[in-house]
Steps between C-alpha positions, in 0.01 A plus 500: 500500500480132422448219749651156502231229577568354836456155634460368856824373626587212733721582789872390455659250731662779707184697518272440811166647373257239396163639402265792526220450758175681565495661835134457535407153360838327467493418134844471361634615156816469306773773525379722212401863478161490700379670816145385563329166551336493158360147540320522832459812710704791348703529817857625497787246413808468714829331446545168681846355595658179586625592852697166540699580193573858632599353837748268313643798300530771745672581832583824670861470372396448141274805500773719653743372234258610234470832306447814695155533356158332519639212289672365810154355559451355150387170640198671652416696172302377201765487224680218324818673382823506681561851351201720598474865419725641774539876517612501873137505640461431865721479817400850584583633855320387811571813716465508890290811541601613836406860474153433350454225766559756781250738338240217495575348844642177349812304572571283204393671171642413161446668165520265188600761250408415146518879421853421384418180304651436158453619221196727562477568871194296600402149611355447141839422371477162686165388349592620156841327498320163566209579264726590206723199552187281474374686213818450308482122579136495380605648166369856542673774310268789598427567862260748669328596822225708646675745747456776754862597410753279678420182314516695164852627598621148577334324202650769260847486657539118535343443163766732352769303671355163371444635145128445512239733325293694755168679521380617827160650611473778768229732626547840329519697824815316646773694665748658252797312661348158433399588148844628422651197685319280245562695171870508551516121412324570168201273525160577354300680779123509486355767733139410563245754597370304793599356847714184549207263498385629174856453366511149623178408331623645161830298544302181545339560163834585331659187653222283358511675164875531441642205695768715679648398826335730761706466819202571725228323299585169315839484664367597836556165685876529410532863546350503866745248619772750475362676803585201712865621496407786728421228753808286427738801532356623828529142652857470385590859600373432846736215545269234352208571721157659458387833633214534739294749309508642154333813365448520112312719255183337339410564135378181331583297828758282302811631679342429839418138406833430345707626788280259710563218253873565497529475886302181491712349224819560700346319795381209277856432376670549835682821437340673796306392803119545504370806671180701509543820299225775529422655152364858497401682184492867400273689269412868417141602600439618149535142378459254790265216397704243698526709814119584477417129488734425785349766714144390425583129558403406141658215316441655157630821323275777385682686213560875527593776278860627588550838615837533677848637445633141568449414131742203500263294731172656374327183374127517571426144424792297648532148351652359812318721750311197662813316554675794665198520744523130567881538591457805720228340698659153543836656612335731750605810280322812391421691193473872544445801267644855533416838338700665229628739749631217712661344204714814447584516869611140471725576226648798687538293821700222328711755322590702808563203729663249270606689194283298267294688238203275426219541263138535601450121554784504753351817663175297533695203661679729751174685578330177581791370694484824716119463537537128620777603737300775656199271534695249680464243210866448479682339802799719555717195556410339175752482199289700251596543135337774292521459125592794288420419137588810303724814468375863572670640196218353307224693685654833583160673430362342819719701730526821307362784736541285803865529563738791548664734248864579474632812656623745235794708631766729351864373487572681826565380846243738671232385249560138596495592878162661465356212298642246758340674794164506324532135413579409856211698640269334269644161598437569862143607440428189303654285767275673769192431295571130491510504877152657529 
């Protein structure tokens, strides 16, 4: 693959992003392909916007008149073009989860369901749509990523749509559904014999050597901004108001921070009224460095070696972990971890109450939601939103052996009747056990 040399671009007149700014020291940089503060402190860079310009451009009505995708919020996203890569990503359902709410003793619970996002059934389609639009603006012709699965799916699919060359890097032990869900788009796939953190380190070397556009490395400041749309959509779908409490999975911690930024941006430009929103995060015990730091009152993250079925959030050294800690604490939220068994139970609970088959990250979120509700850490009267970020069809291995089997019968009525009676008896026994 050959790579076009890229140059830093200056935002066009209709664009509202102005610079990259270090989150630690405040040093500013031009709008090129860089992600760390190279001149001062090596802190992470974040996109800065002209909010007065956004305020002049945007109203509730102009957003609602826009495309039925994340690009209705283009003024809040770091792209210059009027024609971004739009594959229908975003505007996923916000479902009132009445049956799950009753099970958990809550009154106003919503599920933000990115398990049906386009085109690859996870929230990563949001961040990749933004990253590849910006990559194209910067002149990249080859794009790449380090991924635990969902990001590889999204990068390969959207690169195919955009006509960009693609090479993705994944741990070699990923779930089969996620590997197949990448290969179908015909990228080059590198399966690395190591965990995600090792994959990510290799990708940093490749990015520096080959000059490719890595969505979650040198394009990371732009890429991560796509997650804000999960905040924007919830506010719009709730009738232009913020929820009281959100529960979201934690991997790198970026998603958490960007939902928070998205809510604050809507407040800044006058689209919603300011409101205190509590932020709670979910991790699996087998990879819970942020939850451990929260529990121990630390303001730093101690890296861990991942060992959990929740592979899509198994990042042992989370880049934005300290920022997730800060948000949870200052909003009076919580960060909890659950066992792999509880993750599976969370997947089953969401499926049997609301008809949503989520992957292990979603099972983690629902298990933590349940844990918080049972501990009295969610006010039953709060409007709570749980973010489901991926589809269960990608991680079927996680529930194999933990769910029922079909009843095999002969094509005769009496065979059906016997099987039906056995099924009803089993169901009554299971129900009685839940009451014990």
